[in-house]
PDB file of the backbone (N, CA, C, O) and the ligand in Angstrom, with CONECT records:
HET     ZN  A 101       1
ATOM      1  N   MET A   1      23.872-100.584-115.046  1.00  0.00           N
ATOM      2  CA  MET A   1      24.627-101.870-115.219  1.00  0.00           C
ATOM      3  C   MET A   1      25.020-102.051-116.699  1.00  0.00           C
ATOM      4  O   MET A   1      24.172-101.899-117.578  1.00  0.00           O
ATOM      5  N   GLU A   2      26.206-102.351-116.964  1.00  0.00           N
ATOM      6  CA  GLU A   2      26.719-102.575-118.318  1.00  0.00           C
ATOM      7  C   GLU A   2      26.330-103.995-118.732  1.00  0.00           C
ATOM      8  O   GLU A   2      26.351-104.929-117.931  1.00  0.00           O
ATOM      9  N   THR A   3      25.981-104.119-119.991  1.00  0.00           N
ATOM     10  CA  THR A   3      25.634-105.413-120.479  1.00  0.00           C
ATOM     11  C   THR A   3      26.533-105.810-121.663  1.00  0.00           C
ATOM     12  O   THR A   3      27.190-104.968-122.275  1.00  0.00           O
ATOM     13  N   LYS A   4      26.541-107.069-121.955  1.00  0.00           N
ATOM     14  CA  LYS A   4      27.276-107.591-123.148  1.00  0.00           C
ATOM     15  C   LYS A   4      26.487-108.724-123.722  1.00  0.00           C
ATOM     16  O   LYS A   4      25.540-109.209-123.103  1.00  0.00           O
ATOM     17  N   LYS A   5      26.858-109.144-124.876  1.00  0.00           N
ATOM     18  CA  LYS A   5      26.163-110.246-125.550  1.00  0.00           C
ATOM     19  C   LYS A   5      26.823-111.540-125.169  1.00  0.00           C
ATOM     20  O   LYS A   5      28.048-111.655-125.146  1.00  0.00           O
ATOM     21  N   CYS A   6      25.982-112.525-124.867  1.00  0.00           N
ATOM     22  CA  CYS A   6      26.514-113.857-124.588  1.00  0.00           C
ATOM     23  C   CYS A   6      27.102-114.407-125.894  1.00  0.00           C
ATOM     24  O   CYS A   6      26.422-114.434-126.919  1.00  0.00           O
ATOM     25  N   PRO A   7      28.357-114.842-125.853  1.00  0.00           N
ATOM     26  CA  PRO A   7      28.945-115.391-127.072  1.00  0.00           C
ATOM     27  C   PRO A   7      28.314-116.704-127.522  1.00  0.00           C
ATOM     28  O   PRO A   7      28.534-117.145-128.650  1.00  0.00           O
ATOM     29  N   TYR A   8      27.536-117.325-126.650  1.00  0.00           N
ATOM     30  CA  TYR A   8      26.975-118.634-126.966  1.00  0.00           C
ATOM     31  C   TYR A   8      25.519-118.521-127.511  1.00  0.00           C
ATOM     32  O   TYR A   8      25.142-119.211-128.458  1.00  0.00           O
ATOM     33  N   CYS A   9      24.718-117.620-126.874  1.00  0.00           N
ATOM     34  CA  CYS A   9      23.359-117.514-127.332  1.00  0.00           C
ATOM     35  C   CYS A   9      22.964-116.079-127.784  1.00  0.00           C
ATOM     36  O   CYS A   9      21.841-115.837-128.226  1.00  0.00           O
ATOM     37  N   SER A  10      23.895-115.182-127.659  1.00  0.00           N
ATOM     38  CA  SER A  10      23.726-113.779-128.156  1.00  0.00           C
ATOM     39  C   SER A  10      22.649-113.010-127.366  1.00  0.00           C
ATOM     40  O   SER A  10      22.140-111.987-127.825  1.00  0.00           O
ATOM     41  N   GLU A  11      22.318-113.518-126.182  1.00  0.00           N
ATOM     42  CA  GLU A  11      21.376-112.757-125.348  1.00  0.00           C
ATOM     43  C   GLU A  11      22.139-111.688-124.580  1.00  0.00           C
ATOM     44  O   GLU A  11      23.330-111.832-124.303  1.00  0.00           O
ATOM     45  N   GLU A  12      21.419-110.594-124.236  1.00  0.00           N
ATOM     46  CA  GLU A  12      21.995-109.515-123.456  1.00  0.00           C
ATOM     47  C   GLU A  12      22.113-109.964-121.975  1.00  0.00           C
ATOM     48  O   GLU A  12      21.114-110.291-121.334  1.00  0.00           O
ATOM     49  N   ILE A  13      23.333-109.971-121.464  1.00  0.00           N
ATOM     50  CA  ILE A  13      23.561-110.346-120.092  1.00  0.00           C
ATOM     51  C   ILE A  13      24.469-109.295-119.429  1.00  0.00           C
ATOM     52  O   ILE A  13      25.097-108.477-120.102  1.00  0.00           O
ATOM     53  N   LEU A  14      24.518-109.343-118.089  1.00  0.00           N
ATOM     54  CA  LEU A  14      25.369-108.393-117.386  1.00  0.00           C
ATOM     55  C   LEU A  14      26.825-108.563-117.730  1.00  0.00           C
ATOM     56  O   LEU A  14      27.307-109.679-117.924  1.00  0.00           O
ATOM     57  N   LYS A  15      27.514-107.463-117.804  1.00  0.00           N
ATOM     58  CA  LYS A  15      28.960-107.514-118.156  1.00  0.00           C
ATOM     59  C   LYS A  15      29.738-108.313-117.118  1.00  0.00           C
ATOM     60  O   LYS A  15      30.726-108.975-117.436  1.00  0.00           O
ATOM     61  N   GLU A  16      29.276-108.240-115.870  1.00  0.00           N
ATOM     62  CA  GLU A  16      29.983-108.887-114.810  1.00  0.00           C
ATOM     63  C   GLU A  16      29.596-110.365-114.683  1.00  0.00           C
ATOM     64  O   GLU A  16      30.165-111.096-113.871  1.00  0.00           O
ATOM     65  N   ALA A  17      28.639-110.790-115.481  1.00  0.00           N
ATOM     66  CA  ALA A  17      28.140-112.177-115.366  1.00  0.00           C
ATOM     67  C   ALA A  17      29.246-113.174-115.593  1.00  0.00           C
ATOM     68  O   ALA A  17      30.038-113.069-116.530  1.00  0.00           O
ATOM     69  N   MET A  18      29.274-114.159-114.692  1.00  0.00           N
ATOM     70  CA  MET A  18      30.229-115.242-114.881  1.00  0.00           C
ATOM     71  C   MET A  18      29.616-116.386-115.623  1.00  0.00           C
ATOM     72  O   MET A  18      30.310-117.224-116.199  1.00  0.00           O
ATOM     73  N   LYS A  19      28.281-116.414-115.605  1.00  0.00           N
ATOM     74  CA  LYS A  19      27.537-117.529-116.248  1.00  0.00           C
ATOM     75  C   LYS A  19      26.330-116.959-116.888  1.00  0.00           C
ATOM     76  O   LYS A  19      25.639-116.147-116.271  1.00  0.00           O
ATOM     77  N   CYS A  20      26.029-117.347-118.117  1.00  0.00           N
ATOM     78  CA  CYS A  20      24.875-116.841-118.823  1.00  0.00           C
ATOM     79  C   CYS A  20      23.618-117.395-118.230  1.00  0.00           C
ATOM     80  O   CYS A  20      23.503-118.605-118.036  1.00  0.00           O
ATOM     81  N   LYS A  21      22.642-116.510-117.927  1.00  0.00           N
ATOM     82  CA  LYS A  21      21.443-116.959-117.306  1.00  0.00           C
ATOM     83  C   LYS A  21      20.469-117.535-118.348  1.00  0.00           C
ATOM     84  O   LYS A  21      19.460-118.148-117.999  1.00  0.00           O
ATOM     85  N   TYR A  22      20.783-117.332-119.592  1.00  0.00           N
ATOM     86  CA  TYR A  22      19.911-117.840-120.685  1.00  0.00           C
ATOM     87  C   TYR A  22      20.311-119.241-121.115  1.00  0.00           C
ATOM     88  O   TYR A  22      19.464-120.130-121.204  1.00  0.00           O
ATOM     89  N   CYS A  23      21.568-119.439-121.376  1.00  0.00           N
ATOM     90  CA  CYS A  23      21.982-120.790-121.883  1.00  0.00           C
ATOM     91  C   CYS A  23      22.826-121.535-120.864  1.00  0.00           C
ATOM     92  O   CYS A  23      23.136-122.710-121.062  1.00  0.00           O
ATOM     93  N   GLY A  24      23.211-120.861-119.756  1.00  0.00           N
ATOM     94  CA  GLY A  24      23.905-121.572-118.687  1.00  0.00           C
ATOM     95  C   GLY A  24      25.359-121.811-118.943  1.00  0.00           C
ATOM     96  O   GLY A  24      26.022-122.526-118.191  1.00  0.00           O
ATOM     97  N   GLU A  25      25.895-121.185-120.061  1.00  0.00           N
ATOM     98  CA  GLU A  25      27.336-121.355-120.326  1.00  0.00           C
ATOM     99  C   GLU A  25      28.130-120.452-119.435  1.00  0.00           C
ATOM    100  O   GLU A  25      27.720-119.331-119.134  1.00  0.00           O
ATOM    101  N   PHE A  26      29.295-120.953-119.003  1.00  0.00           N
ATOM    102  CA  PHE A  26      30.186-120.133-118.257  1.00  0.00           C
ATOM    103  C   PHE A  26      30.954-119.240-119.202  1.00  0.00           C
ATOM    104  O   PHE A  26      31.455-119.677-120.238  1.00  0.00           O
ATOM    105  N   LEU A  27      31.033-118.021-118.834  1.00  0.00           N
ATOM    106  CA  LEU A  27      31.674-117.018-119.752  1.00  0.00           C
ATOM    107  C   LEU A  27      33.077-116.747-119.372  1.00  0.00           C
ATOM    108  O   LEU A  27      33.367-116.378-118.234  1.00  0.00           O
ATOM    109  N   ASP A  28      33.954-116.924-120.312  1.00  0.00           N
ATOM    110  CA  ASP A  28      35.335-116.590-119.995  1.00  0.00           C
ATOM    111  C   ASP A  28      35.828-115.475-120.940  1.00  0.00           C
ATOM    112  O   ASP A  28      37.014-115.400-121.259  1.00  0.00           O
ATOM    113  N   ASP A  29      34.898-114.618-121.378  1.00  0.00           N
ATOM    114  CA  ASP A  29      35.325-113.489-122.152  1.00  0.00           C
ATOM    115  C   ASP A  29      35.826-112.365-121.274  1.00  0.00           C
ATOM    116  O   ASP A  29      36.253-111.319-121.763  1.00  0.00           O
ATOM    117  N   ASN A  30      35.771-112.592-119.949  1.00  0.00           N
ATOM    118  CA  ASN A  30      36.434-111.669-119.035  1.00  0.00           C
ATOM    119  C   ASN A  30      37.924-112.014-118.947  1.00  0.00           C
ATOM    120  O   ASN A  30      38.666-111.382-118.195  1.00  0.00           O
ATOM    121  N   LEU A  31      38.344-112.984-119.691  1.00  0.00           N
ATOM    122  CA  LEU A  31      39.732-113.450-119.664  1.00  0.00           C
ATOM    123  C   LEU A  31      40.693-112.317-119.904  1.00  0.00           C
ATOM    124  O   LEU A  31      41.731-112.249-119.246  1.00  0.00           O
ATOM    125  N   SER A  32      40.391-111.434-120.814  1.00  0.00           N
ATOM    126  CA  SER A  32      41.279-110.298-121.090  1.00  0.00           C
ATOM    127  C   SER A  32      41.518-109.513-119.814  1.00  0.00           C
ATOM    128  O   SER A  32      42.658-109.165-119.504  1.00  0.00           O
ATOM    129  N   ASN A  33      40.462-109.232-119.073  1.00  0.00           N
ATOM    130  CA  ASN A  33      40.609-108.506-117.786  1.00  0.00           C
ATOM    131  C   ASN A  33      41.304-109.378-116.766  1.00  0.00           C
ATOM    132  O   ASN A  33      42.185-108.912-116.043  1.00  0.00           O
ATOM    133  N   GLU A  34      40.913-110.657-116.700  1.00  0.00           N
ATOM    134  CA  GLU A  34      41.523-111.555-115.717  1.00  0.00           C
ATOM    135  C   GLU A  34      42.992-111.685-116.003  1.00  0.00           C
ATOM    136  O   GLU A  34      43.813-111.667-115.086  1.00  0.00           O
ATOM    137  N   ARG A  35      43.337-111.817-117.275  1.00  0.00           N
ATOM    138  CA  ARG A  35      44.766-111.963-117.634  1.00  0.00           C
ATOM    139  C   ARG A  35      45.570-110.756-117.194  1.00  0.00           C
ATOM    140  O   ARG A  35      46.694-110.870-116.704  1.00  0.00           O
ATOM    141  N   LYS A  36      44.932-109.545-117.392  1.00  0.00           N
ATOM    142  CA  LYS A  36      45.605-108.351-116.975  1.00  0.00           C
ATOM    143  C   LYS A  36      45.862-108.331-115.462  1.00  0.00           C
ATOM    144  O   LYS A  36      46.967-108.019-115.017  1.00  0.00           O
ATOM    145  N   THR A  37      44.832-108.666-114.680  1.00  0.00           N
ATOM    146  CA  THR A  37      44.960-108.660-113.218  1.00  0.00           C
ATOM    147  C   THR A  37      45.879-109.788-112.813  1.00  0.00           C
ATOM    148  O   THR A  37      46.629-109.640-111.848  1.00  0.00           O
ATOM    149  N   GLU A  38      45.852-110.919-113.517  1.00  0.00           N
ATOM    150  CA  GLU A  38      46.755-111.994-113.194  1.00  0.00           C
ATOM    151  C   GLU A  38      48.214-111.537-113.337  1.00  0.00           C
ATOM    152  O   GLU A  38      49.070-111.760-112.481  1.00  0.00           O
ATOM    153  N   ARG A  39      48.430-110.880-114.486  1.00  0.00           N
ATOM    154  CA  ARG A  39      49.813-110.413-114.759  1.00  0.00           C
ATOM    155  C   ARG A  39      50.238-109.408-113.694  1.00  0.00           C
ATOM    156  O   ARG A  39      51.379-109.426-113.233  1.00  0.00           O
ATOM    157  N   GLU A  40      49.309-108.529-113.306  1.00  0.00           N
ATOM    158  CA  GLU A  40      49.647-107.521-112.306  1.00  0.00           C
ATOM    159  C   GLU A  40      49.901-108.144-110.938  1.00  0.00           C
ATOM    160  O   GLU A  40      50.799-107.741-110.199  1.00  0.00           O
ATOM    161  N   SER A  41      49.056-109.168-110.624  1.00  0.00           N
ATOM    162  CA  SER A  41      49.183-109.727-109.290  1.00  0.00           C
ATOM    163  C   SER A  41      49.985-111.022-109.271  1.00  0.00           C
ATOM    164  O   SER A  41      50.097-111.656-108.221  1.00  0.00           O
ATOM    165  N   GLU A  42      50.545-111.428-110.406  1.00  0.00           N
ATOM    166  CA  GLU A  42      51.262-112.690-110.482  1.00  0.00           C
ATOM    167  C   GLU A  42      52.469-112.686-109.529  1.00  0.00           C
ATOM    168  O   GLU A  42      52.614-113.567-108.681  1.00  0.00           O
ATOM    169  N   LYS A  43      53.301-111.704-109.688  1.00  0.00           N
ATOM    170  CA  LYS A  43      54.555-111.658-108.917  1.00  0.00           C
ATOM    171  C   LYS A  43      54.264-111.533-107.437  1.00  0.00           C
ATOM    172  O   LYS A  43      54.760-112.343-106.654  1.00  0.00           O
ATOM    173  N   PRO A  44      53.462-110.529-107.013  1.00  0.00           N
ATOM    174  CA  PRO A  44      53.208-110.411-105.564  1.00  0.00           C
ATOM    175  C   PRO A  44      52.594-111.695-104.987  1.00  0.00           C
ATOM    176  O   PRO A  44      52.955-112.135-103.895  1.00  0.00           O
ATOM    177  N   LYS A  45      51.649-112.291-105.752  1.00  0.00           N
ATOM    178  CA  LYS A  45      51.012-113.527-105.286  1.00  0.00           C
ATOM    179  C   LYS A  45      52.059-114.602-105.043  1.00  0.00           C
ATOM    180  O   LYS A  45      52.066-115.262-104.005  1.00  0.00           O
ATOM    181  N   GLU A  46      52.926-114.761-106.004  1.00  0.00           N
ATOM    182  CA  GLU A  46      53.989-115.809-105.883  1.00  0.00           C
ATOM    183  C   GLU A  46      54.851-115.560-104.658  1.00  0.00           C
ATOM    184  O   GLU A  46      55.225-116.482-103.934  1.00  0.00           O
ATOM    185  N   ILE A  47      55.151-114.297-104.448  1.00  0.00           N
ATOM    186  CA  ILE A  47      56.024-113.968-103.272  1.00  0.00           C
ATOM    187  C   ILE A  47      55.275-114.328-102.017  1.00  0.00           C
ATOM    188  O   ILE A  47      55.833-114.925-101.096  1.00  0.00           O
ATOM    189  N   VAL A  48      53.966-113.952-101.980  1.00  0.00           N
ATOM    190  CA  VAL A  48      53.124-114.229-100.761  1.00  0.00           C
ATOM    191  C   VAL A  48      53.038-115.739-100.572  1.00  0.00           C
ATOM    192  O   VAL A  48      53.163-116.248 -99.458  1.00  0.00           O
ATOM    193  N   VAL A  49      52.819-116.456-101.701  1.00  0.00           N
ATOM    194  CA  VAL A  49      52.679-117.942-101.569  1.00  0.00           C
ATOM    195  C   VAL A  49      53.974-118.546-101.060  1.00  0.00           C
ATOM    196  O   VAL A  49      53.964-119.383-100.157  1.00  0.00           O
ATOM    197  N   THR A  50      55.109-118.114-101.649  1.00  0.00           N
ATOM    198  CA  THR A  50      56.407-118.696-101.215  1.00  0.00           C
ATOM    199  C   THR A  50      56.663-118.368 -99.760  1.00  0.00           C
ATOM    200  O   THR A  50      57.147-119.200 -98.994  1.00  0.00           O
ATOM    201  N   LYS A  51      56.334-117.155 -99.396  1.00  0.00           N
ATOM    202  CA  LYS A  51      56.490-116.752 -98.003  1.00  0.00           C
ATOM    203  C   LYS A  51      55.691-117.663 -97.056  1.00  0.00           C
ATOM    204  O   LYS A  51      56.179-118.163 -96.043  1.00  0.00           O
ATOM    205  N   LYS A  52      54.401-117.843 -97.476  1.00  0.00           N
ATOM    206  CA  LYS A  52      53.502-118.668 -96.692  1.00  0.00           C
ATOM    207  C   LYS A  52      54.068-120.119 -96.620  1.00  0.00           C
ATOM    208  O   LYS A  52      54.097-120.746 -95.561  1.00  0.00           O
ATOM    209  N   ASN A  53      54.517-120.618 -97.813  1.00  0.00           N
ATOM    210  CA  ASN A  53      55.054-121.972 -97.888  1.00  0.00           C
ATOM    211  C   ASN A  53      56.297-122.152 -97.029  1.00  0.00           C
ATOM    212  O   ASN A  53      56.455-123.145 -96.319  1.00  0.00           O
ATOM    213  N   SER A  54      57.158-121.172 -97.117  1.00  0.00           N
ATOM    214  CA  SER A  54      58.404-121.263 -96.367  1.00  0.00           C
ATOM    215  C   SER A  54      58.097-121.217 -94.887  1.00  0.00           C
ATOM    216  O   SER A  54      58.723-121.901 -94.078  1.00  0.00           O
ATOM    217  N   GLY A  55      57.119-120.396 -94.551  1.00  0.00           N
ATOM    218  CA  GLY A  55      56.703-120.345 -93.128  1.00  0.00           C
ATOM    219  C   GLY A  55      56.139-121.634 -92.652  1.00  0.00           C
ATOM    220  O   GLY A  55      56.414-122.064 -91.532  1.00  0.00           O
ATOM    221  N   LEU A  56      55.336-122.276 -93.500  1.00  0.00           N
ATOM    222  CA  LEU A  56      54.740-123.568 -93.185  1.00  0.00           C
ATOM    223  C   LEU A  56      55.807-124.630 -93.088  1.00  0.00           C
ATOM    224  O   LEU A  56      55.798-125.459 -92.178  1.00  0.00           O
ATOM    225  N   VAL A  57      56.727-124.598 -94.031  1.00  0.00           N
ATOM    226  CA  VAL A  57      57.858-125.557 -94.048  1.00  0.00           C
ATOM    227  C   VAL A  57      58.649-125.404 -92.792  1.00  0.00           C
ATOM    228  O   VAL A  57      58.955-126.395 -92.129  1.00  0.00           O
ATOM    229  N   THR A  58      59.000-124.156 -92.434  1.00  0.00           N
ATOM    230  CA  THR A  58      59.793-123.899 -91.219  1.00  0.00           C
ATOM    231  C   THR A  58      59.008-124.461 -90.010  1.00  0.00           C
ATOM    232  O   THR A  58      59.585-125.117 -89.143  1.00  0.00           O
ATOM    233  N   PHE A  59      57.711-124.199 -89.966  1.00  0.00           N
ATOM    234  CA  PHE A  59      56.884-124.670 -88.850  1.00  0.00           C
ATOM    235  C   PHE A  59      56.922-126.188 -88.799  1.00  0.00           C
ATOM    236  O   PHE A  59      57.059-126.758 -87.717  1.00  0.00           O
ATOM    237  N   LEU A  60      56.802-126.869 -89.958  1.00  0.00           N
ATOM    238  CA  LEU A  60      56.819-128.294 -89.995  1.00  0.00           C
ATOM    239  C   LEU A  60      58.180-128.848 -89.565  1.00  0.00           C
ATOM    240  O   LEU A  60      58.248-129.863 -88.872  1.00  0.00           O
ATOM    241  N   ILE A  61      59.255-128.184 -89.972  1.00  0.00           N
ATOM    242  CA  ILE A  61      60.618-128.626 -89.605  1.00  0.00           C
ATOM    243  C   ILE A  61      60.756-128.492 -88.086  1.00  0.00           C
ATOM    244  O   ILE A  61      61.274-129.394 -87.428  1.00  0.00           O
ATOM    245  N   ILE A  62      60.290-127.358 -87.523  1.00  0.00           N
ATOM    246  CA  ILE A  62      60.376-127.204 -86.082  1.00  0.00           C
ATOM    247  C   ILE A  62      59.575-128.277 -85.346  1.00  0.00           C
ATOM    248  O   ILE A  62      60.007-128.809 -84.323  1.00  0.00           O
ATOM    249  N   LEU A  63      58.395-128.580 -85.895  1.00  0.00           N
ATOM    250  CA  LEU A  63      57.584-129.659 -85.291  1.00  0.00           C
ATOM    251  C   LEU A  63      58.301-130.985 -85.344  1.00  0.00           C
ATOM    252  O   LEU A  63      58.303-131.748 -84.378  1.00  0.00           O
ATOM    253  N   ALA A  64      58.934-131.262 -86.527  1.00  0.00           N
ATOM    254  CA  ALA A  64      59.674-132.514 -86.704  1.00  0.00           C
ATOM    255  C   ALA A  64      60.866-132.581 -85.702  1.00  0.00           C
ATOM    256  O   ALA A  64      61.145-133.630 -85.121  1.00  0.00           O
ATOM    257  N   ILE A  65      61.550-131.438 -85.525  1.00  0.00           N
ATOM    258  CA  ILE A  65      62.688-131.434 -84.593  1.00  0.00           C
ATOM    259  C   ILE A  65      62.174-131.695 -83.166  1.00  0.00           C
ATOM    260  O   ILE A  65      62.761-132.476 -82.417  1.00  0.00           O
ATOM    261  N   ILE A  66      61.103-131.047 -82.818  1.00  0.00           N
ATOM    262  CA  ILE A  66      60.486-131.172 -81.462  1.00  0.00           C
ATOM    263  C   ILE A  66      60.119-132.694 -81.288  1.00  0.00           C
ATOM    264  O   ILE A  66      60.370-133.282 -80.237  1.00  0.00           O
ATOM    265  N   ALA A  67      59.544-133.276 -82.307  1.00  0.00           N
ATOM    266  CA  ALA A  67      59.110-134.665 -82.253  1.00  0.00           C
ATOM    267  C   ALA A  67      60.330-135.536 -82.139  1.00  0.00           C
ATOM    268  O   ALA A  67      60.332-136.481 -81.350  1.00  0.00           O
ATOM    269  N   LEU A  68      61.369-135.256 -82.899  1.00  0.00           N
ATOM    270  CA  LEU A  68      62.613-136.020 -82.816  1.00  0.00           C
ATOM    271  C   LEU A  68      63.231-135.940 -81.463  1.00  0.00           C
ATOM    272  O   LEU A  68      63.653-136.954 -80.908  1.00  0.00           O
ATOM    273  N   ILE A  69      63.296-134.726 -80.903  1.00  0.00           N
ATOM    274  CA  ILE A  69      63.854-134.522 -79.570  1.00  0.00           C
ATOM    275  C   ILE A  69      63.071-135.330 -78.576  1.00  0.00           C
ATOM    276  O   ILE A  69      63.632-135.992 -77.703  1.00  0.00           O
ATOM    277  N   GLY A  70      61.769-135.270 -78.716  1.00  0.00           N
ATOM    278  CA  GLY A  70      60.879-136.067 -77.837  1.00  0.00           C
ATOM    279  C   GLY A  70      61.175-137.544 -77.930  1.00  0.00           C
ATOM    280  O   GLY A  70      61.242-138.226 -76.908  1.00  0.00           O
ATOM    281  N   ILE A  71      61.357-138.065 -79.161  1.00  0.00           N
ATOM    282  CA  ILE A  71      61.640-139.483 -79.409  1.00  0.00           C
ATOM    283  C   ILE A  71      62.974-139.811 -78.795  1.00  0.00           C
ATOM    284  O   ILE A  71      63.096-140.832 -78.118  1.00  0.00           O
ATOM    285  N   ILE A  72      64.010-138.963 -79.009  1.00  0.00           N
ATOM    286  CA  ILE A  72      65.375-139.215 -78.564  1.00  0.00           C
ATOM    287  C   ILE A  72      65.399-139.208 -77.043  1.00  0.00           C
ATOM    288  O   ILE A  72      65.976-140.113 -76.441  1.00  0.00           O
ATOM    289  N   THR A  73      64.801-138.234 -76.417  1.00  0.00           N
ATOM    290  CA  THR A  73      64.843-138.091 -74.967  1.00  0.00           C
ATOM    291  C   THR A  73      63.978-139.202 -74.357  1.00  0.00           C
ATOM    292  O   THR A  73      64.249-139.688 -73.259  1.00  0.00           O
ATOM    293  N   GLY A  74      62.927-139.590 -75.100  1.00  0.00           N
ATOM    294  CA  GLY A  74      62.098-140.684 -74.649  1.00  0.00           C
ATOM    295  C   GLY A  74      62.896-142.018 -74.606  1.00  0.00           C
ATOM    296  O   GLY A  74      62.717-142.848 -73.715  1.00  0.00           O
ATOM    297  N   LEU A  75      63.732-142.167 -75.560  1.00  0.00           N
ATOM    298  CA  LEU A  75      64.517-143.433 -75.623  1.00  0.00           C
ATOM    299  C   LEU A  75      65.627-143.310 -74.550  1.00  0.00           C
ATOM    300  O   LEU A  75      66.431-144.228 -74.385  1.00  0.00           O
TER     301      LEU A  75
HETATM  302 ZN    ZN A 101      24.030-117.509-123.277  1.00  0.00          ZN2+
END
């Protein structure tokens, strides 16, 4: 297991640690790695999200149309 020094209390903690077990501070020195992965996955994520959103929007529009048809035919 790789370790690193906590930037808050300088205790040796696991490199993968999200939170220091000694001082309880949340560690964001993984930011450099996170930023890299964010950059790499930013575009695909956005595409997936927009696809999901457009699918949901389409679904909601269809539901609204069905509801409208129901209201119209009901009247
Ligand atoms: Zn600490």
